[in-house]
N, C-alpha and C positions, 0 to 999 in steps of 0.2 A: 377377493378371488379374481385372479388374472386369467382372461381368455382373449382370444383374437376375435373380438366381436365389437358391434356397435359402430359401424361405419354408415354414413348417410347413403352413399350410393354403391356400397359393396356389401352384399350378403354372401358370406362364405358359409355354405349350408352345413358343412361338417363341423366347423368351429362353433357356429351358432348352436348346432344341435347338442354338442357336448356341454356347452355352458348352460343351455336351457334345461337339460337333464340334471345338471349339478344344482342349479337353483331349486328345482323341484325337490330333489332329494334332501337338500339341506332344510328346506322349509317343512318337509314332512317330519323332520326331527327337531323342530323348534330352534333352528339356527338360521338367523336372518343374514343373507349375504350382502356385502357391498361389492359391486362388480366393477372391475377396472376395464374401461372401454376406450375405443378410439374416439368416439363422441358420446360422452355421458348422457346427453339428452336423448340420443337414439336408443341407448340401452334402457333408460328409464321408461321410455314410451313402449318399447317392445316387450319388456319383461316385468315392468312394475317394481323395479328394484332401486335402491340407492346406488349411485354410480359416481366414480371419480375418473379423472383422465389418467392415461398412461404417462410414464416418464417421457416418452416421445422419441425413441430411437427409430430411425427411418430406413426403409429398405434400400434406398438409393444412396445412402451415405457411404463415404469412404471409412476405412478403419479408424483413421485419426479422429473423425467426427464422433464415432461411437465412443472412443476412449475419452474424448473431451467431455461428453455428457456424463459418462460414468464417473469421471473425476469430480464433476460438480455434485453428483448424488453422494459420493463418498465424503466430500467436504461438508455437505449439509448434515450428514449423519455424525461426523466427527464433532460438529459444533454442539450437538445435543440440545438444540433449541427448537422451539416451535417453528416449523418450516412453512414456507409459502406453498409447498407441494401438497395438494389435497391427498395424493396417494400416500405420502409419508405420514401424514396425520392419520389417515385411515388405518395404516399398518400399526401405528403407535397405539391405537385404541382397540384393535381387534383382539379376538381370542385365538384365532387360527388363521394362517395364511395358506391359500390354496392356489396352486397353478393348475388350472383346469385342463382338460384333455387337449391334446394337440400332437402334431407330427413335426415339430420344428426344433427339437433339441438335437441339432445336427450342425455340422460345420458350414453347410451351404446356406444357413439362415442366420447370418450374424446379427441382424437387427432384433430378431426374436430372442436370440440367446442373450444378448446384452440386456434386453428388457427384463428377461427372467432372472438373470444374474443380479441385476440391481434390486429387483423385487425380493429375491431370496436374501440378499445381503442386508437389506433394511429389516426384513422380518427377523433375521438372526440377531441383528443389532438390538432390536427391541424385545428380544427374548420370546418371540412367538413361534410356536411349532409350525414348521413348513411341511406341506403335503404336496407331492407331485403326482397327479393322477392321470390314468387313461392315456398313457404316452407311447408314442413310437420314439425310441432312443436311437440316434444315428440314422442310417448305418455308418455314416462318415463322422468320426470324432477325431479331429486332428488340428494342429496349430493352436493359435491363441483362442479361437472360438471353441475348439474342442476342450481346452483347459477350463474354460468357463462352464461348459456343459457339465464336466465332471465336478466342478466346484458346487454347482447348483445341486447335483445329486448328493454330494457329501453333506450339504447343509440340511437336506430334507430328512424328516423323521420317517416318512413313508414314500416309496417310489412305486407306483403302479404301472406295469408294462402291459400293453394291450395285445402284443403279439409274442409268440414263442421266441422269435429271432431277437426281438428287443430285450426280452427277459434274459436270454442266454448271454447276449452282449453285455448287459448291465451287470450281471453276476461276475463277468470277467474283468470288470473295472476295479480300480483300487479304492473300494469303499466297503462299508459294512453290508454284507449280503443279507443280514437278517432284516434289513429295512425294505428289501426288494420283494414285491408281491406281484404275482401273476394276476392279470385282470382282463376284463373285456373293455371295449370302448363303451363309455358311459351312455352313448346314444342308443344302445340296445334297450335302454329303459324308457325311451320315448314311445308312447302309445298314442295312436290316433283316437280322437273322440268324434262325436257326432258332427261338430262344426267342421273339423278337418275333413271328414268324409264327404260332407256336403260340398265343400270347396273342391275337393278332388273330383267329384262327380261332374263338375262344370267343365273339366278338361278331358275327361274320359270320353271316347267315341261312343255314341249311342248304338247299342245293339251289335257291336263288333268287338272281337277280342283284340288285345293290344299288348305290346311289349314296350319297355322303357329303355332308353339309351342315354348315356352321358359321356361326352368326349371333350376334353380340353383341346384348345387349338394347337398347342405345342405337341411334338411327337416324341418326347423323351430322348432316349439315347440312340435311336435308330437314324440312319443316314437317309431319311426321306425328306423331301420338301414338304412344306405346308400344303401345297396344292395336291401332291400325290396322296398325302394322308387323308385329305378331305374326299378325294375321289375313291380311295379304298373303302372308307367308312360308308359313304353313300351307296356304293355298289353292293356292299355286304347287306346293308339294311334293305335296299330295294329287292334284292334276290330273296331274302328271308320273308319280307312282307308279301311279295307276290306268291311265294310258295305256300304260305300258310293262310292267305286271305285275311291278314290282320293289318293293323296300323302300328306305326312306331312313333312314340312320343319322346322327344328329346327334352330332358329336364336339365337345366343348367345348375351346376354345382357352385359356380361363382357367377354372381349376377347382381344387377341393380334391381331392387324391388320397385322403387319409383320408376314409372314409365319415362322413356325419353333419354335414358342414360345407359343404354346397353353396353356391356363390356364382357371381356373374358369369354366364358362358355356361350353366352348369348351370341357373340359374334361367330364363334366356330360353328355353332349349331345352325345359324343362318346360312353359312357357307355350305354346310352339308345338305340342307334343304334345297338350296339353289342348284347343287350338283345332282340331286336325286332326280330320277326319271319316272318313278312309279306313281307319284302323287299320293303316296301313303305315309310319307315321313313328314312329321309336323314338329316344329319347335315351339315349346311352351315358354311363357314369360318366367321370370324369377318367382319361385314359390318357396314357402317356409318348410322347414324340415318335417314337421308333423303332417303337412299336406302331402309330401312325398311318401311318407310311410303309408298314408291312406291310399294313395294312388298305386303304390306297389301291391297293396292288399288286393286291388282290383285287377292287376295285370297277371299275365301268364308267366312272365319271366322278365329279366333285365339283362342288359349287357353294358359294361361300363369300364372306362379307364380311370374313373374317379373312385375314391375310396369308400365314401359313406353309403352309396347304394349297396355295397357288399355288407357293410355293418347292418343296414336296415333289412337284410335278408331275415334276421331273427325276429324283430318286432312285427314285420309284415308277413312272415312265413311264406316268402316268395323267392324262388331260386334266382341266382345272379351268376352270369358268366363274367369273370373279371379279366381285364386285358391289360396287364402291366406293361409299361413302356420304358421303364428305367429300373435301376437297382432300388431306388427309393420307393417307387410305386410297387415294385415286386414285394418288398418286405411288408408293406401295408396291405395290399390286396390279398396276397396269399395268406397273410396272417388272419385277416378278417374272415376269409372263406374257411380257413382251417378251424377257427373258433365255431363256425356254423356247420361243421361237418361236410363242407363242400370244396375241399382243397383241390379236387380233381377238375373243378370248373375254372381254375386259373389257367388261362391260355396266353402265353406271351405273344406280343405283337409280331415277334420274329416268326411265329408259326401261324401267320394270317390265314393260310388255307384251311386251318383246323377250326377257325372260329364259327363258320357256318354249321358244320356238323355238331359242334358243342352246343350252339344255341338251339339247333334242332332237337337235340336230346333233352335239354332243359325244358323246352316247350312240350315235347311229347310226354315227359315224365313229371310235369308240373305238379300234379296232385300228389304223387308219391314223394317228391322232394319237399313239398309243403308239409306233408305229414312228418317227415324226418325233422324238419326245422321246428315244428311244433313240439316234438318230443324233446328237443334240446332247450327250447326257449325258457321253460319254467325253471330248470336248474341253473341256467345261465343268469337269469334275472335275479333269482334268490341269492346267488353268490355275489353278484355285483351290489345288491342291496346290503348284504352283510358287510361288504367293504365300506359302504357309506355309513353303516351303523358305527363302525370303528372310527371313522373320521369325526362323526358327531360326538362320540365319547371323548375323543382327543380334544375337541373344542370345549366341551362342557366340563370335563373333570380331569383332563390331562393324561388319560390312558388310552392306548390303542390296542385293541385285540385283533391280531392278524387273522383274517379268515383262513380256513383250512379246506383242503379238498377241492382245488380248482377243477371244475367239471370238464375234463378233456372229452371232446365230442368224438363219437365214432364217425369215421369218414365214409361218406356214401360213395361206393364205387360207380363209375360210369360204364355202361355196357358197350358203347360203340368202339369200333377199332381205332377211331381217332384218338381216344384217350391214351392208348399205349404210345402212339406217336407223340402226343402232347407231352407225356412224361419225359421222353427223350429230348424233345425240343426245349423243355424247361431246364433240363440239366445243362444243355449247351448254352442256353440263354444266360444262365447264372454264371457259367464259366467265362463267357464273353464279357459280361458286365464287370466281373471281378478283374479281368485282365485289363479292361479299359478304364477302370476307376482311377 
């Protein structure tokens, strides 16, 4: 099973969450995974699984370097001999090849696409059924990388799309639509346990309500400087915290779990805290996915430009205001919130003035929104578990029964006047993103 996991000093919370959920679902069905990881030792330690190294396509490589490594993989496959590659040997021996959940089957991620194409090619060469699960497809599929994306999807026996936009896009591609299935993000199946809640309680403020925020340093497609973005976020959080007498906990989506190696969101959150004037905004260290689910259970609401806090709205039954900053993040955030019946809480960065009233309403109606999420969670989890039943059957006896009746969530309307303006702003934002793509 290939996932973007297992790096010593980089824990990408969403990618790790989907692979962690997939490992658990396979084991519940007596299928033991071998996980493909950046560092197999890290994956073995974190998840207690057998693990092998990736082929090794790198994000900083030029296209010629990707093509060179792909050609080497193809030569190894053509020889048909025992390979020095532990990944090829694992694929030769497995019963099923799985590309775990992710958002990188798109032209802007060539290293991820080449890695997945090589994986799919090897699985097909060895006659192993390939399953691609819990995916955002695109939204940009063009050029050589786009061709490889479509090749991966053609080789797959099953393609699970986690947003309606990805599902519609995939059905429009030149492939067998019967293999395409609507799905949730697998991370909705992650549930916090007692140990996770104990750890989360260490970070939660004692006797005070709080909300959770997650903001990457980059500001997407908008023409703002990094400094202005930090100032906008800190001012928003200060005003909200002072108005409601609460704390704001910033949880990094991309971070180093070992101390002393801060990166990505840890750096952007440190800058937001430094810019904040209220004394109520605090940056947390890197935490694991199930700890975040537990922390969200304790919170009144969350606000995030990152994707997986929106996914965790379902397992935590806690409302999330999503703040898409680009076409790519719009597809993911609006898709996750739509799956949770909260699409009205997607507010584009271009409508920054509407974020405060949106977060106010999420706070004021937290109990009502939580009940709505609980009403959706059971059917969503049952459907996603049914999909994994089909995957296990495919591994064990070669048959896949497509789940039916994807549970489309009723969308919770927002009462504030801001929501009408936000709908108009979202339409304009989408048009602007499409024009600038």
